[in-house]
N, C-alpha and C positions, 0 to 999 in steps of 0.2 A: 782326226780319224783313230779308232782304236783299232787294235791287232789282239782283241781276247779272243777271238775264234780261233786265230792262229794257236794261240796256247790250247786251246779246248781240242783242236784238230790233231795237236802234237799226241796227246794221248791215246785218240782213237786211232791216228793212222798208224802210229809206233808200236800199239799193242798188238798188234797184226804181223808186224816187222818184225819183233824184237827176237824171234826164233829163226830167224832168216840169217844166211850170208850177209855179214857188214859190205856195205856200198850205199851211194847216195839214195836216200829216200825223199819223195816229193809229198806237198802237203796242199792244198789248194781252197782257196777261200773264195766264194762266189762274190761276183758283183753285186748282186742283193744283198748278201751278210755285210760286205764292206759299206754299202751305203746304209744300211742300219747301223752300224758301229759308228759311223762318220756322225751321225745324225744325233748320237747321244752326245757329242761334245759342244754342241750349240744351244744356244748362243754363245757367242765369245766376245767376251767385253774386257777389254785391256786399255792401258794408258802407255802412252810411249813417249820416252823422253821429259816426262812429264809436263806435255806440250799437248798431245793428242790424245782424244779419248776415242777408240775404235770398237764400234760393234759391232760383229758378224751375225750372218741369221741366213738361214734357208737355203742350207750347201745342196748341191746336185753335184754327183759325180759321174765321169764319163772315163770310160777306160782307153787310153792309147797303147795298145800292145807293140805297133809297128816301132813306137819311140820308146817303149820300156817306160811308160809314164803316166800317172792319172791326173785327170782334169778336175777340177771344182771349182764349181759357179757358185758363187754364193752372191746375195744383198748385203752393204755395207753401210754404216754411218757413221760419219766423221767428224767430231766438235772438237772445236780448240777456242780458247782465250783469243786465238787471234781472229775469229770470224766474229767476235762479238756476241758468244752465246748461240749463233745460228750455225745449224750442222747440215753436212752434205751428205746426201743419201744417193746409191747407186748401184752398180754391178761391177763384181770382181771376179775375175777368172784366174787361177792359176795351174800350174801343170809343174807336176814334182815327180821324181822317184822315192823309192825307200829304201831304207838299208838297216841292217842288224849294227848296232854297237855292241859289240862283245865287252868291252871295258864296264858297262854298267846293265847288261842285258835290256837295251831298250832296240826300240824301233822309231825310227826317225825319218822325217821327211829330208829328201836330197836334193841341191840342184834345183830351189825353188824358182820359179820364173813367172811374172806376171803376166797373162797373154791378151789380158782386158782390163783395164779400168775405165767405166765410164763415169762422169761427172756431169749428170744434167744439171743445166742453168749455168754452167760456167760458159764465157764467150768463148766462142771459137777460137779466137787467138790465144788464149790463155789455157785451153784445153790440153796440148803437147806437154806445157810445164808441168801444170797441175796433174795429167797422167803420169810423167816420171816421177814426181814426187812421191804419188801414192804407190808406183809401183817399187820404189826401192823402198817405202816404210812398210808395205807388205813383205818385201823378200827378206829385209834384215829382220823384221820380228817372226819370220816363219821357218828359215833356213835353221837346219838341226832340229826344228820342234819335235819335242818327245810325242810320239801317238799312241804307244804304250811300252809298258815295263813288264818284260817277264819276271816272274816271282821269282828268288833264289831256289825254292823246293822244285819249279817247273824247270830251270836250267841244269839243276842235280839230276832229275828224273830222266832229262835227256842224255846228260853223262853218263849215268848209270847203264842205259841201254847201249851207250858208245856212239852218241851222237851229239853235234851243237849246232844251233843255226848258221845256216849258209846264205847263198845268195838270193834275193828276190826278184821275182818277173813277173811282169804284168803279159798276162796271156788273155787271148779271147775268153770272156765270159768271167775273169776272176784274177786273182791273184796267185803265184806258186811260189814257197817256199821251199828250198831246197835243203834236206838235214842231210850234213856231210857227216861220215865217220870222224871222229876224234881221231887226233892221230897220238900214236901211243909209243 
């Protein structure tokens, strides 16, 4: 998922605020815009521990404002030398929060949790074990994943206006970023 829209919204939202008295400001990005930004990052193809080939496709986003989280459901394909060249396909649903990391100007996934991991064709007795393995794999790959990096000039512009990115909150209809006055 990307947050390029957040960066664009910074300039639009703050240009009107720059002449006002300092105080927290907010910028909102709509659910539709978030879904659009998320779709740009798919498909995802990665190798984990030189053992598993993972492909993630067709992301579907859902906001969970009551928990301040976002859910993303996607299709996956998991291949491994352990399966004799055969791949597993199914459905994966994650939920996660978002956080801004000031040390490198990135927006990252936070507290990633696998909510659902369906593995068609696996015998019912093995389903819980396979689901746990898939959950651990997905959580470890995606925890702290960078979803957007603000360019240094964007951060400098914000700082010049006396602001820095603060908390992100999932609200009905989108995500709200609070821009905090820089402590001087």
